[in-house]
Structure formats: structure tokens, C-alpha cells
C-alpha positions in Angstrom: 168.0 177.2 117.1 167.3 173.5 117.0 166.5 171.4 113.9 165.8 167.9 115.1 167.8 165.1 113.3 170.5 167.6 112.3 173.7 167.7 114.4 174.3 171.2 115.8 176.9 172.4 118.2 175.9 174.9 120.9 177.9 177.0 123.3 175.8 176.4 126.3 172.8 174.3 127.4 170.5 176.5 129.5 167.4 175.3 131.3 164.7 177.9 131.9 162.4 177.7 135.0 159.7 180.2 134.4 157.2 181.4 137.0 155.9 184.2 139.1 158.2 183.3 142.1 155.7 184.9 144.4 157.7 184.0 146.4 160.5 181.7 145.5 160.8 178.6 147.7 162.6 175.4 148.2 160.6 173.6 145.6 162.0 175.9 142.9 165.5 175.2 144.1 165.0 171.4 144.0 163.7 171.5 140.4 166.5 173.8 139.2 169.3 171.9 140.9 168.1 168.4 139.9 167.5 169.4 136.2 171.0 170.9 136.1 172.6 167.8 137.6 170.6 165.1 135.8 170.5 166.7 132.4 174.0 168.2 132.5 172.9 171.8 132.0 175.5 174.5 132.0 173.1 176.9 133.7 169.5 177.2 134.9 167.8 180.6 134.5 165.0 181.6 136.8 162.8 183.4 134.3 160.7 185.7 136.4 157.5 186.5 134.5 156.8 190.2 134.2 153.1 189.9 134.2 150.6 187.1 134.7 148.2 185.8 132.1 144.5 186.7 131.7 143.8 183.0 131.3 144.4 182.7 135.0 142.4 185.6 136.5 142.7 184.4 140.1 146.5 184.8 140.0 146.4 188.0 137.9 144.3 189.7 140.6 146.8 189.2 143.5 150.3 189.0 142.0 153.0 190.9 143.8 155.0 193.6 141.9 157.6 192.4 139.5 160.3 194.3 141.3 159.6 192.5 144.6 159.3 189.1 143.0 162.5 189.6 141.0 164.3 190.7 144.2 163.2 187.5 146.1 164.3 185.3 143.2 167.7 187.1 143.2 168.1 186.4 146.8 167.5 182.7 146.0 169.8 182.5 143.0 173.3 181.0 143.4 176.2 179.6 141.3 174.9 178.3 138.0 171.3 178.9 139.0 170.8 182.5 137.9 167.8 184.9 137.9 166.9 186.5 134.6 165.2 189.8 133.8 164.9 188.9 130.1 161.1 189.1 130.1 161.2 192.6 131.7 163.5 193.8 129.0 162.0 192.0 125.9 158.7 190.4 126.6 156.5 192.1 129.2 153.5 190.1 128.1 155.4 187.1 129.4 154.2 184.6 126.8 156.4 181.6 127.0 156.4 181.1 123.2 157.5 184.7 122.7 160.3 184.4 125.3 161.7 181.3 123.5 161.5 182.9 120.1 163.3 185.9 121.4 166.0 183.9 123.2 166.8 182.2 119.9 167.3 185.5 118.3 169.4 187.0 121.1 171.5 183.9 121.8 171.6 181.9 118.5 174.5 179.7 119.7 172.9 178.5 122.9 170.4 175.7 123.4 167.4 176.5 125.6 165.1 174.1 127.4 161.9 175.2 129.1 161.0 173.4 132.3 157.4 172.4 132.9 156.2 171.0 136.2 153.9 168.1 135.9 151.2 170.0 137.8 150.9 172.3 134.8 150.0 169.5 132.4 146.2 169.7 132.8 146.2 173.4 131.8 149.0 173.2 129.2 146.7 173.7 126.2 145.7 177.1 127.6 149.3 178.3 126.8 149.7 180.4 123.7 150.7 178.4 120.7 151.1 175.3 122.7 151.4 173.2 119.6 154.5 175.2 118.5 156.0 174.8 121.9 155.7 171.0 121.5 156.9 170.9 117.9 159.7 173.4 117.8 161.2 173.9 121.2 163.0 171.8 123.9 160.8 171.0 126.8 161.7 169.3 130.2 158.9 167.8 132.2 159.7 167.6 136.0 157.4 165.6 138.3 155.6 167.5 141.0 154.2 164.4 142.6 155.3 160.8 143.2 153.1 159.2 140.5 156.1 158.5 138.3 154.6 155.5 136.6 151.9 157.5 134.9 153.9 160.6 134.1 154.7 159.6 130.5 151.1 158.8 129.8 150.0 162.1 131.3 152.5 164.0 129.1 151.3 162.2 125.9 147.7 163.0 126.8 148.4 166.7 127.6 150.6 167.2 124.5 148.5 165.1 122.1 151.3 162.7 121.3 151.5 159.0 120.5 155.2 159.0 121.3 157.5 161.3 123.2 159.6 163.2 120.6 163.4 163.8 120.9 162.9 167.5 122.0 160.9 166.5 125.1 162.6 165.1 128.1 160.8 163.6 131.1 163.1 163.8 134.2 163.3 160.4 135.9 165.4 158.6 138.4 166.1 159.1 142.1 164.4 162.5 142.5 163.5 164.7 145.4 159.9 165.8 144.6 158.2 168.6 146.4 154.5 169.7 146.4 155.4 173.0 148.1 153.9 175.9 146.3 154.1 179.7 146.6 150.4 179.6 147.7 151.4 177.5 150.7 154.1 180.1 151.7 151.7 183.0 151.3 149.0 181.3 153.4 151.6 180.5 156.1 152.7 184.2 156.2 149.1 185.3 156.4 148.5 182.9 159.3 151.7 184.0 161.1 153.3 180.5 160.7 157.1 179.8 160.2 158.4 179.8 156.6 162.2 179.6 157.0 162.2 175.9 156.1 160.3 176.8 152.9 162.1 179.9 151.7 165.3 180.4 153.7 166.2 183.2 156.0 167.1 185.9 153.5 163.8 185.6 151.6 161.9 185.4 154.9 163.5 188.6 156.1 162.7 190.4 152.8 159.0 189.3 153.1 158.9 190.6 156.6 160.6 193.9 155.7 158.2 194.5 152.8 155.2 193.3 154.8 154.2 190.9 152.0 151.3 188.4 152.0 149.8 189.7 155.3 146.3 190.2 153.7 
């Protein structure tokens, strides 16, 4: 889809926010909306992973069903922030590199950008074919903490780069940064604490209806 240094015209610029969304929360919305606004994306797709990865056995052991996670993400999607079932249909192993390769085949006239939270940088080299991701695909790094001054240095270290290449964008500026995680939400549900400020009313009702995260 993208040959760097060669001018190409694309129909749409689409940012991809991948994750388990177990559950979706305000931190996901903040990333999606600010990436869309600052980088002038046409759409942001919430790419709900179908399965979790054996490299992270703690998460693999307790992940909620795909159907329930997809439903919660759907409740949180709006406007140009859309939920995608692409991995369910075409990549049930949920390898990021395979998703990006397949998207190029299915949508050859669109440009895709994979969003990576800065909290994922320390484990980035566990991702399948991480070198290809850096070399051949568009990546967006969004800060998950307020240590903005060292973010570029951390990206270079994680990616093994001396300089940031043109296909890698570090989101900067006047950002709303959140450290909220799905783990925080699940723990609050388990401890019978309020979660509406973190997930919104519709997702909260769904969690209660399905009796999720009580154990």
C-alpha cells in the first residue's frame, strides 16, 4: 500500500486502534478521537482482537468472549470511530502483522495506520515480525503517560532506530492522556465500585446484565 518516497493517492486515511477492549473505556475514546483530530484521519477503526496471544499467558487465561467484547466496543463506537470485525472474519489468530497485510489486500486504495500506546513499547519486540511492522507499515505512537520529553527516545530504543522514519508518527501537542486500563475497570467491578465515569452508562449496563468481571 505504501512505498515511502513515492507519491501515492489514497481514498481514505484510517487509523486502527487494536485491542481486547475487555472492556472498552474512556481511555480508548480519548486515543481514538485525538488521533483522528490531530492527524486528520478520515476514520478510526476499533480493531477488536479475536483471540489473545500466547506470549501473554496471564491475559489469555481470563479474556472475555469475543462476542461480548465486540458488543461492548460497538456500544462505544460513534461517528467516524467505528468498531471492526475484520479479525473475526479474516484473522482469528489476531496477529497485527497479518491484519495489516490482509487490509492492504482488501482495501488497496486506503492508507492504514496502526496505533500503539507508549505503554506497549517495552514489550513491542514480542510482537510477531516486529521488524516488518517498523519497516513496511504506518505506525502511530500515542503517549499513555505524561513523560513527553523522553517519548521519542523510548520509541527509538524499542524500535531499534537511530532516527524516526517517515512512516512512524509520534502524537504530540496539547493532549489529554489517560492511564486508565481495562484492568482498572474489571477490578472496580469486582470490588463493587462505580464505573460509569470510566465506561459510560450503556457499557456499564451491559456489564451488569451479563454479570461480567465479578470473579
